[in-house]
Kinemage of the C-alpha trace (Angstrom):
@kinemage 1
@onewidth
@group {chain A} dominant
@subgroup {mainchain}
@vectorlist {calphas} color= white
{ca met a 1} P 146.662 268.521 189.573
{ca ser a 2} L 144.629 265.665 188.143
{ca lys a 3} L 143.574 265.424 184.519
{ca ile a 4} L 140.294 266.878 183.280
{ca ser a 5} L 137.446 264.611 184.343
{ca leu a 6} L 133.830 264.604 183.212
{ca lys a 7} L 131.267 263.984 185.933
{ca thr a 8} L 128.224 261.746 185.676
{ca pro a 9} L 124.745 263.113 186.448
{ca glu a 10} L 124.863 261.229 189.764
{ca glu a 11} L 128.186 262.842 190.687
{ca ile a 12} L 126.922 266.288 189.742
{ca ala a 13} L 123.878 265.667 191.963
{ca ile a 14} L 126.227 265.012 194.902
{ca met a 15} L 128.154 268.203 194.137
{ca thr a 16} L 124.878 270.112 193.845
{ca lys a 17} L 123.820 269.132 197.360
{ca gly a 18} L 127.250 269.889 198.781
{ca gly a 19} L 127.393 273.211 196.958
{ca gln a 20} L 123.976 274.247 198.196
{ca ala a 21} L 125.089 273.540 201.753
{ca leu a 22} L 128.266 275.552 201.220
{ca ala a 23} L 126.287 278.528 199.898
{ca gln a 24} L 123.960 278.356 202.910
{ca ile a 25} L 126.931 278.256 205.290
{ca leu a 26} L 128.436 281.361 203.688
{ca ala a 27} L 125.100 283.190 203.864
{ca glu a 28} L 124.709 282.369 207.567
{ca val a 29} L 128.248 283.470 208.361
{ca leu a 30} L 127.979 286.748 206.467
{ca asp a 31} L 124.780 287.550 208.372
{ca lys a 32} L 126.867 287.596 211.561
{ca ile a 33} L 129.705 289.783 210.277
{ca glu a 34} L 130.310 292.988 212.205
{ca pro a 35} L 133.259 295.121 213.325
{ca gly a 36} L 135.179 293.645 216.240
{ca leu a 37} L 134.966 290.018 215.165
{ca ser a 38} L 138.220 288.244 214.376
{ca thr a 39} L 138.991 286.329 211.206
{ca gly a 40} L 139.743 283.377 213.505
{ca glu a 41} L 136.215 283.446 214.905
{ca ile a 42} L 134.793 283.429 211.377
{ca asp a 43} L 136.839 280.350 210.541
{ca gln a 44} L 135.629 278.575 213.682
{ca trp a 45} L 132.010 279.228 212.689
{ca ile a 46} L 132.622 277.865 209.207
{ca asp a 47} L 134.382 274.785 210.538
{ca gln a 48} L 131.508 274.023 212.932
{ca lys a 49} L 128.824 274.556 210.293
{ca ile a 50} L 130.601 272.235 207.845
{ca thr a 51} L 130.820 269.598 210.593
{ca asp a 52} L 127.150 270.061 211.460
{ca phe a 53} L 126.239 269.417 207.828
{ca gly a 54} L 128.166 266.161 207.914
{ca gly a 55} L 130.885 267.253 205.535
{ca glu a 56} L 134.583 267.925 205.817
{ca ala a 57} L 136.408 271.221 205.409
{ca ala a 58} L 138.153 270.748 202.070
{ca phe a 59} L 140.882 273.251 202.860
{ca lys a 60} L 142.011 271.254 205.894
{ca arg a 61} L 142.987 268.487 203.484
{ca val a 62} L 145.534 270.759 201.803
{ca pro a 63} L 148.956 269.715 203.160
{ca asn a 64} L 150.104 271.927 206.061
{ca tyr a 65} L 146.986 274.118 205.978
{ca his a 66} L 145.107 273.776 209.276
{ca trp a 67} L 142.050 275.992 208.825
{ca ala a 68} L 138.577 275.416 207.375
{ca ser a 69} L 138.643 278.597 205.304
{ca cys a 70} L 140.750 281.490 204.096
{ca val a 71} L 139.631 284.833 205.554
{ca gly a 72} L 141.378 287.943 204.264
{ca leu a 73} L 141.088 291.700 204.655
{ca asn a 74} L 141.827 294.579 202.292
{ca asp a 75} L 145.185 293.914 200.551
{ca glu a 76} L 145.086 290.179 201.359
{ca val a 77} L 144.180 288.524 198.056
{ca val a 78} L 143.907 284.747 198.655
{ca his a 79} L 145.067 281.990 201.022
{ca ser a 80} L 144.770 284.289 204.034
{ca ile a 81} L 145.248 282.462 207.335
{ca pro a 82} L 142.436 283.213 209.841
{ca arg a 83} L 143.782 284.723 213.076
{ca lys a 84} L 142.241 285.372 216.486
{ca glu a 85} L 144.099 288.681 216.731
{ca arg a 86} L 143.007 289.922 213.271
{ca lys a 87} L 139.950 292.067 214.045
{ca leu a 88} L 137.433 293.424 211.539
{ca lys a 89} L 136.955 297.183 211.314
{ca asn a 90} L 134.182 299.223 209.757
{ca gly a 91} L 134.922 299.680 206.051
{ca asp a 92} L 137.282 296.707 205.727
{ca leu a 93} L 137.000 294.602 202.582
{ca leu a 94} L 136.427 291.060 203.859
{ca lys a 95} L 137.139 288.034 201.644
{ca ile a 96} L 135.886 284.593 202.684
{ca asp a 97} L 136.944 281.508 200.713
{ca leu a 98} L 135.608 278.111 201.827
{ca gly a 99} L 135.437 274.588 200.475
{ca leu a 100} L 133.380 271.516 201.341
{ca leu a 101} L 134.109 267.841 200.773
{ca trp a 102} L 130.919 265.786 200.821
{ca gln a 103} L 130.449 262.179 199.703
{ca gly a 104} L 133.788 262.253 197.919
{ca phe a 105} L 133.339 265.500 195.967
{ca asn a 106} L 134.504 269.068 196.562
{ca thr a 107} L 132.836 272.424 196.015
{ca asp a 108} L 134.502 275.826 196.410
{ca leu a 109} L 133.040 279.304 197.001
{ca ser a 110} L 134.412 282.808 197.672
{ca trp a 111} L 132.873 286.233 198.209
{ca thr a 112} L 133.943 289.756 199.179
{ca val a 113} L 131.912 292.230 201.261
{ca ile a 114} L 132.363 295.565 202.998
{ca val a 115} L 132.356 295.263 206.800
{ca gly a 116} L 129.882 297.398 208.740
{ca gly a 117} L 127.648 300.190 207.547
{ca glu a 118} L 130.201 302.291 205.717
{ca glu a 119} L 128.764 303.755 202.508
{ca asp a 120} L 131.756 303.898 200.174
{ca phe a 121} L 130.760 304.370 196.541
{ca glu a 122} L 134.211 303.550 195.186
{ca lys a 123} L 134.462 300.273 197.111
{ca lys a 124} L 130.946 299.299 196.039
{ca lys a 125} L 131.856 300.047 192.423
{ca phe a 126} L 134.996 297.935 192.822
{ca leu a 127} L 133.017 294.952 194.134
{ca ala a 128} L 130.280 295.373 191.530
{ca ala a 129} L 132.867 294.859 188.797
{ca gly a 130} L 133.951 291.536 190.306
{ca lys a 131} L 130.398 290.274 190.692
{ca lys a 132} L 129.560 291.239 187.124
{ca ala a 133} L 132.712 289.579 185.784
{ca leu a 134} L 131.876 286.326 187.581
{ca ala a 135} L 128.245 286.302 186.417
{ca glu a 136} L 129.206 286.948 182.793
{ca ala a 137} L 132.093 284.457 182.879
{ca ile a 138} L 129.767 281.716 184.120
{ca lys a 139} L 127.513 282.327 181.104
{ca lys a 140} L 130.454 281.386 178.852
{ca ala a 141} L 130.742 277.922 180.437
{ca lys a 142} L 128.976 276.057 177.629
{ca pro a 143} L 129.904 273.103 175.418
{ca gly a 144} L 131.831 274.267 172.361
{ca asn a 145} L 133.264 277.321 174.074
{ca arg a 146} L 136.761 277.311 175.513
{ca ile a 147} L 138.486 278.252 178.744
{ca gly a 148} L 139.708 281.301 176.840
{ca asp a 149} L 136.116 282.549 176.513
{ca ile a 150} L 135.836 282.567 180.312
{ca ser a 151} L 139.243 284.211 180.757
{ca glu a 152} L 138.584 286.866 178.126
{ca thr a 153} L 135.256 287.784 179.719
{ca ile a 154} L 136.821 288.271 183.151
{ca gln a 155} L 139.675 290.330 181.744
{ca thr a 156} L 137.444 292.531 179.585
{ca ile a 157} L 135.058 293.424 182.421
{ca ile a 158} L 137.701 293.934 185.123
{ca glu a 159} L 140.031 295.977 182.951
{ca gly a 160} L 137.087 297.860 181.431
{ca ala a 161} L 136.118 298.980 184.930
{ca gly a 162} L 139.635 300.290 185.530
{ca tyr a 163} L 140.978 297.445 187.676
{ca phe a 164} L 143.521 294.682 187.156
{ca pro a 165} L 143.153 290.875 187.138
{ca val a 166} L 145.809 289.062 189.177
{ca arg a 167} L 147.673 287.225 186.434
{ca ile a 168} L 149.354 284.460 188.419
{ca leu a 169} L 146.234 283.234 190.254
{ca thr a 170} L 143.553 281.180 188.515
{ca gly a 171} L 140.322 279.299 188.838
{ca his a 172} L 140.418 275.544 188.329
{ca gly a 173} L 138.603 272.336 187.688
{ca ile a 174} L 137.116 270.649 190.744
{ca gly a 175} L 135.592 267.317 191.725
{ca arg a 176} L 137.116 264.433 193.635
{ca gln a 177} L 140.124 266.717 194.038
{ca leu a 178} L 139.832 270.293 195.248
{ca his a 179} L 142.105 271.425 192.424
{ca glu a 180} L 141.828 269.655 189.083
{ca glu a 181} L 142.601 270.552 185.501
{ca pro a 182} L 141.959 272.812 183.673
{ca leu a 183} L 143.403 276.048 185.040
{ca ile a 184} L 141.132 279.040 184.384
{ca pro a 185} L 143.163 282.269 184.168
{ca gly a 186} L 141.541 285.644 184.680
{ca ile a 187} L 143.266 286.906 181.547
{ca leu a 188} L 143.576 285.587 178.001
{ca ile a 189} L 147.225 284.522 177.790
{ca glu a 190} L 147.079 282.740 174.422
{ca lys a 191} L 144.766 282.432 171.448
{ca lys a 192} L 141.368 281.135 172.506
{ca glu a 193} L 141.504 278.221 170.096
{ca lys a 194} L 144.588 276.938 171.924
{ca thr a 195} L 142.830 276.859 175.305
{ca pro a 196} L 140.941 273.747 176.508
{ca glu a 197} L 137.534 273.116 174.994
{ca leu a 198} L 134.530 272.924 177.301
{ca tyr a 199} L 132.350 269.806 177.465
{ca ser a 200} L 129.159 268.835 179.245
{ca gly a 201} L 130.050 267.170 182.546
{ca met a 202} L 132.993 269.424 183.360
{ca thr a 203} L 132.864 271.007 186.824
{ca leu a 204} L 134.764 274.245 187.327
{ca ala a 205} L 135.561 276.673 190.122
{ca ile a 206} L 135.501 279.975 188.243
{ca glu a 207} L 137.336 282.721 190.145
{ca val a 208} L 137.602 286.465 189.637
{ca ile a 209} L 140.735 287.647 191.461
{ca tyr a 210} L 141.647 291.293 190.933
{ca gly a 211} L 143.216 294.364 192.434
{ca trp a 212} L 142.571 298.084 192.616
{ca gly a 213} L 146.192 298.665 191.653
{ca thr a 214} L 148.584 296.789 189.403
{ca gly a 215} L 147.402 293.267 190.161
{ca glu a 216} L 150.943 292.245 191.129
{ca val a 217} L 151.174 290.160 194.312
{ca val a 218} L 153.690 289.026 196.917
{ca leu a 219} L 153.785 286.191 199.456
{ca ala a 220} L 153.512 287.142 203.128
{ca pro a 221} L 156.033 285.835 205.691
{ca asp a 222} L 153.474 283.266 206.938
{ca gly a 223} L 154.076 281.329 203.718
{ca trp a 224} L 150.382 281.258 202.754
{ca thr a 225} L 148.795 284.694 202.526
{ca ile a 226} L 149.156 286.413 199.156
{ca leu a 227} L 149.051 290.224 199.270
{ca thr a 228} L 148.858 292.951 196.665
{ca lys a 229} L 152.380 294.236 196.043
{ca asp a 230} L 151.255 297.880 196.148
{ca gly a 231} L 149.162 297.466 199.317
{ca lys a 232} L 145.908 298.371 197.575
{ca ile a 233} L 142.662 296.469 198.069
{ca ser a 234} L 141.750 293.305 196.198
{ca gly a 235} L 138.545 291.464 195.393
{ca leu a 236} L 137.674 287.771 195.156
{ca phe a 237} L 134.527 286.154 193.778
{ca glu a 238} L 134.156 282.449 192.994
{ca lys a 239} L 131.461 279.880 192.321
{ca thr a 240} L 131.529 276.207 191.447
{ca ile a 241} L 129.573 275.337 188.296
{ca ala a 242} L 128.798 272.339 186.126
{ca ile a 243} L 128.671 272.526 182.358
{ca thr a 244} L 125.518 270.969 180.914
{ca glu a 245} L 124.122 270.618 177.410
{ca asn a 246} L 122.065 273.736 178.109
{ca glu a 247} L 122.814 276.534 180.563
{ca pro a 248} L 125.602 276.295 183.154
{ca leu a 249} L 124.447 274.859 186.472
{ca val a 250} L 125.651 276.869 189.475
{ca leu a 251} L 126.444 274.335 192.194
{ca thr a 252} L 127.145 276.959 194.898
{ca pro a 253} L 124.096 279.235 194.436
{ca phe a 254} L 125.133 282.114 196.682
{ca asn a 255} L 123.541 285.435 195.744
{ca gly a 256} L 124.464 287.614 198.674
{ca ala a 257} L 125.304 291.286 198.861
């Protein structure tokens, strides 16, 4: 990872336009989700929409990763390889993670939805906790606060709802590189005052990564997909933000279901 970098207003403006495009792409793709589609088809749509915008799929720049997005179901947590044979079923928990490189800067966005018309109160409650944790964590991204304030907020809300943050997976800084310093854990692993301080001009990809069960994960045989160890469902919510002198600026303003 690169060192923490502060972005200029002009650079944040570039990331804002790229992030808005990324949010629009995700909204358009989710509008088309239905049982029977494959995760490979979803990735193809994303790849084409990023190309149509004039950007580049940031994930394709990751060494040895050949897809525009990560598209996972149910117990697949992150880094899920899209597959033509992996079909969506009614009630599946679908996670889409996508990144855009535009004019030299990256933005990153993830969301989780229930496939089809299944009315499952427990799954909706599970996803509501992740959305709330992300929204409240973003509010902590202010000058003078610390990474630990973000981490503590995620942990408190997720654990308070009866679920478990995935300890070994984190959010991250973002900018010219897809993954920059600082790391942003979903738990408070040390005293807050020892975690990095937040400054205006920092751009962060804040991620809420959590499981219904223990939060422990394993690597699938494909070498990329990370699964829950107990086979229970997981959730993923992420937005890219910029820290300003006032309120945090959400660069990927997706507000879907």
